[in-house]
C-alpha positions in Angstrom: -23.7 -50.9 21.3 -24.0 -48.0 23.7 -26.4 -45.3 22.5 -25.4 -41.7 22.5 -27.8 -39.7 24.7 -29.3 -36.5 23.4 -27.7 -33.5 25.2 -30.1 -31.2 27.0 -28.3 -27.9 26.9 -25.8 -28.0 24.0 -26.3 -28.7 20.3 -24.2 -29.0 17.2 -21.7 -27.9 16.2 -23.9 -26.3 13.6 -22.8 -24.4 10.4 -23.0 -20.7 10.8 -22.3 -18.1 8.1 -21.1 -15.7 10.9 -19.3 -18.1 13.3 -18.1 -21.1 11.3 -18.6 -24.3 13.3 -20.6 -23.1 16.3 -21.3 -25.2 19.4 -24.6 -23.9 20.7 -25.5 -23.5 24.3 -29.2 -23.2 25.1 -29.8 -21.8 28.6 -33.5 -20.9 28.5 -36.5 -23.3 27.9 -37.7 -23.7 24.4 -39.3 -20.5 23.1 -38.8 -18.4 26.2 -38.1 -15.0 24.8 -38.7 -11.3 25.1 -39.6 -11.2 21.4 -42.0 -13.2 19.2 -40.5 -12.3 15.8 -42.5 -13.0 12.7 -39.5 -14.5 11.0 -38.3 -16.8 13.8 -37.1 -20.2 12.5 -37.8 -22.0 15.8 -41.4 -21.1 16.1 -43.7 -18.8 18.0 -42.7 -17.7 21.5 -44.8 -19.5 24.1 -43.4 -17.6 27.1 -43.1 -13.9 26.2 -41.3 -12.5 29.3 -38.7 -10.2 30.7 -38.2 -12.2 33.9 -34.6 -13.1 34.6 -33.9 -16.2 36.5 -31.8 -19.4 36.4 -34.0 -21.1 33.9 -31.7 -24.1 33.6 -29.0 -25.1 36.2 -25.6 -23.6 35.6 -23.9 -26.7 37.0 -25.6 -29.0 34.5 -24.8 -26.8 31.6 -21.1 -26.6 32.5 -20.8 -30.3 33.2 -22.4 -31.1 29.8 -19.9 -28.8 28.1 -17.0 -30.3 30.0 -17.9 -33.8 28.8 -18.5 -32.6 25.2 -15.2 -30.7 25.0 -13.2 -33.6 26.3 -14.2 -35.5 23.1 -14.6 -32.9 20.4 -12.1 -30.1 19.5 -13.0 -28.9 16.0 -15.1 -26.0 17.1 -14.8 -22.3 16.1 -17.1 -20.7 18.8 -19.0 -21.7 21.8 -22.2 -19.8 21.3 -24.9 -18.9 23.8 -28.0 -18.8 21.6 -30.6 -21.4 20.9 -34.4 -21.3 21.0 -34.9 -18.2 23.2 -33.2 -15.1 24.6 -30.1 -16.2 26.5 -29.7 -13.0 28.6 -32.9 -13.9 30.3 -30.9 -16.5 32.3 -29.7 -14.6 35.3 -26.5 -16.7 35.6 -25.2 -16.1 32.0 -22.3 -14.1 33.3 -21.1 -16.9 35.6 -21.5 -19.4 32.8 -19.4 -17.4 30.5 -16.6 -17.2 33.1 -16.8 -21.0 33.7 -16.6 -21.7 30.0 -13.5 -19.5 29.8 -11.9 -21.7 32.5 -12.7 -24.9 30.5 -11.3 -23.9 27.1 -9.6 -21.4 24.9 -12.4 -21.6 22.3 -13.9 -18.1 22.0 -17.3 -17.4 23.5 -20.0 -15.7 21.4 -23.4 -14.4 22.6 -26.3 -14.1 20.2 -28.9 -11.7 21.7 -31.9 -9.7 20.5 -30.5 -6.7 22.5 -33.7 -6.4 24.5 -32.0 -6.3 27.9 -28.9 -4.3 27.0 -30.4 -1.2 28.6 -29.8 -2.9 31.9 -26.3 -2.2 33.4 -26.2 -5.6 35.1 -26.8 -7.5 31.9 -24.2 -5.5 30.1 -21.7 -6.3 32.8 -22.5 -10.0 32.7 -21.5 -10.1 29.0 -18.2 -8.4 29.6 -16.0 -11.5 29.3 -17.4 -12.8 26.0 -15.1 -12.6 23.0 -17.8 -11.5 20.6 -21.4 -10.3 21.1 -23.8 -10.5 18.2 -26.8 -8.2 19.1 -29.6 -7.6 16.7 -31.4 -4.5 15.6 -33.8 -4.9 12.8 -35.7 -1.6 13.0 -35.6 1.8 14.7 -39.3 2.8 14.5 -41.5 1.6 17.4 -44.4 0.7 15.1 -42.3 -1.5 12.9 -40.6 -2.9 16.0 -44.0 -4.0 17.3 -45.1 -5.6 14.0 -41.8 -7.3 13.1 -40.3 -8.4 16.4 -43.6 -8.5 18.4 -41.8 -7.7 21.7 -42.9 -7.8 25.3 -45.4 -4.9 25.7 -43.1 -2.9 28.0 -40.2 -2.9 25.6 -39.4 0.4 23.7 -37.0 0.4 20.8 -35.5 3.7 21.9 -34.4 2.2 25.2 -32.9 -0.8 23.3 -30.9 1.5 21.1 -29.6 3.4 24.1 -28.6 0.1 25.6 -26.6 -0.8 22.5 -24.9 2.6 22.5 -23.9 2.2 26.2 -22.8 -1.4 25.6 -20.4 -0.3 22.9 -18.8 2.2 25.3 -18.3 -0.4 27.9 -17.5 -3.6 25.9 -13.9 -4.0 24.9 -14.2 -6.9 22.6 -16.0 -7.4 19.3 -19.6 -6.4 18.5 -21.1 -7.7 15.3 -24.6 -6.1 14.8 -27.1 -8.2 12.9 -29.9 -6.6 10.9 -32.5 -9.0 9.5 -34.5 -7.7 6.6 -38.0 -8.8 5.7 -39.3 -7.9 2.2 -41.9 -5.1 2.4 -41.5 -4.5 6.1 -38.2 -3.0 7.2 -36.5 -2.6 3.8 -38.0 0.7 2.9 -35.7 3.7 2.2 -36.9 5.8 5.2 -36.3 3.0 7.7 -32.9 2.1 6.2 -31.8 5.8 6.5 -32.9 5.9 10.1 -31.1 2.7 10.8 -27.9 4.0 9.2 -27.9 7.0 11.5 -28.4 4.8 14.6 -25.6 2.4 13.5 -23.3 5.5 13.4 -24.0 6.0 17.1 -23.7 2.3 18.1 -20.3 2.0 16.3 -20.2 -1.8 16.0 -17.1 -3.5 14.7 -19.2 -4.6 11.7 -22.8 -5.0 10.6 -24.1 -8.3 9.3 -27.1 -8.0 6.9 -29.3 -11.1 7.0 -32.7 -12.1 5.6 -35.2 -15.0 5.9 -33.2 -18.1 5.1 -35.2 -20.8 6.8 -39.0 -21.5 7.1 -40.3 -18.6 9.3 -43.1 -18.7 11.9 -45.5 -16.7 9.7 -46.2 -17.8 6.1 -46.4 -14.3 4.6 -42.7 -13.4 5.4 -40.4 -13.2 2.5 -36.6 -12.8 1.9 -34.8 -10.1 0.1 -32.8 -11.3 -2.9 -29.0 -10.8 -3.2 -29.3 -7.7 -5.3 -31.6 -6.0 -2.8 -29.3 -6.9 0.1 -26.3 -5.6 -1.8 -28.1 -2.3 -2.5 -28.9 -1.8 1.2 -25.4 -2.8 2.1 -24.1 0.3 0.3 -26.5 2.6 2.3 -25.2 1.5 5.7 -22.0 2.9 7.4 -18.9 1.1 8.3 -18.0 -2.5 7.5 -21.1 -4.3 6.3 -21.3 -8.0 5.4 -24.2 -9.6 3.5 -25.5 -13.1 4.4 -23.9 -15.9 2.5 -24.1 -19.7 2.4 -21.9 -21.6 4.8 -19.3 -23.2 2.5 -16.3 -23.8 4.7 -14.8 -27.2 4.0 -14.9 -29.2 7.2 -12.3 -31.9 7.9 -12.7 -34.9 10.1 -14.7 -38.0 10.5 -18.1 -39.1 11.7 -19.1 -37.8 15.1 -21.0 -40.1 17.4 -24.2 -42.0 16.3 -25.4 -40.3 13.2 -29.1 -40.9 13.5 -29.1 -39.5 17.1 -27.0 -36.5 16.1 -29.3 -35.6 13.2 -32.4 -35.9 15.5 -30.6 -33.6 18.1 -29.8 -31.0 15.4 -33.3 -31.0 13.9 -34.9 -30.6 17.3 -33.2 -27.3 17.5 -33.7 -25.8 14.0 -34.7 -26.7 10.5 -31.7 -27.7 8.3 -31.0 -28.6 4.7 -29.1 -31.7 3.7 -26.0 -29.6 3.2 -26.4 -28.0 6.7 -26.5 -31.4 8.4 -23.6 -32.8 6.3 -21.4 -29.8 7.2 -22.5 -29.7 10.9 -21.8 -33.4 11.5 -18.9 -33.8 9.1 -20.6 -36.7 7.3 -21.0 -37.5 3.6 -24.3 -36.3 2.3 -25.2 -39.8 1.1 -24.9 -41.1 4.6 -27.0 -38.3 5.9 -29.6 -38.9 3.3 -29.9 -42.6 4.3 -30.6 -41.6 7.9 -33.1 -38.9 6.8 -35.0 -41.5 4.8 -35.2 -43.7 7.8 -36.3 -40.9 10.1 -39.0 -39.7 7.6 -40.3 -43.3 7.3 -40.8 -43.3 11.1 -42.5 -39.9 10.9 -39.8 -38.4 13.2 -39.0 -35.7 10.7 -40.7 -34.0 7.7 -39.4 -32.1 4.6 -40.6 -28.7 3.7 -39.7 -26.5 0.7 -38.7 -22.8 1.4 -37.0 -20.5 -1.1 -36.5 -23.5 -3.4 -34.6 -25.4 -0.8 -35.7 -28.5 1.1 -35.5 -28.2 4.8 -35.8 -31.1 7.2 -37.9 -30.4 10.4 -38.3 -32.4 13.5 -41.9 -33.5 14.2 -41.0 -33.6 17.9 -40.8 -29.8 18.0 -43.4 -27.3 17.1 -41.9 -24.6 14.8 -45.1 -22.7 14.2 
């Protein structure tokens, strides 16, 4: 039997509470980012940088997508995201345009907003269907302790970049705010955040918290009641994080064991996450997880009373 090769630049589709079945496109090397967030689910940043360049070859990314899309159609979004900051890739704009030529599936960009103060970067994202920038804090001191940014980054400049991007970008902006208990959930910071959101004018705000094992142990999630309380304090349309419960139709995709390994090399997942992402009965997934655990290729870890499976081939912390 022919073995399915692990893709280098695309992963999933993975279940996303914001984007449904999201096919991820990873266009920077693992943990190349402008932030080193204490809550990051993919581990500590090993290359903290603001340097923009073609980190991975555009032609290879597009060819991989072309091959994948010729076989799989049940995708809600093609999402530039992954294990680093995608706008660090200097050819992201060209990649977006190439994807739009390949398919009618909408393109999403998940960004930490750090480079949106650059006119060139804002222009490169112009053809995306939806951009999901993040803004967790508005105070420089909290920015430095929570997001641990590149030393030259200033939160005021990032906010200005978001305001300018809203003026220029004609499609959807969904602003993500990730809250960590005891850090950026205090009334003063939430009030400041609300005032800034009024200036940014996103189509909606998406409130999130720590759902998967974070890079630092002393990082805790808000509960649903706390999230709902903060939701009422923010302007405009505000959504609160929810579990991904969409019923997925279709059969088995590819070789299950390889698909599970591919998925877990990108991010920790629960049994339910894997089952939804690969459209496979949980019992079948569990059989393969048991085999992979027996070979020490994955490990299990409890977080917020949920069991996450984590690849031992990647360092998450």
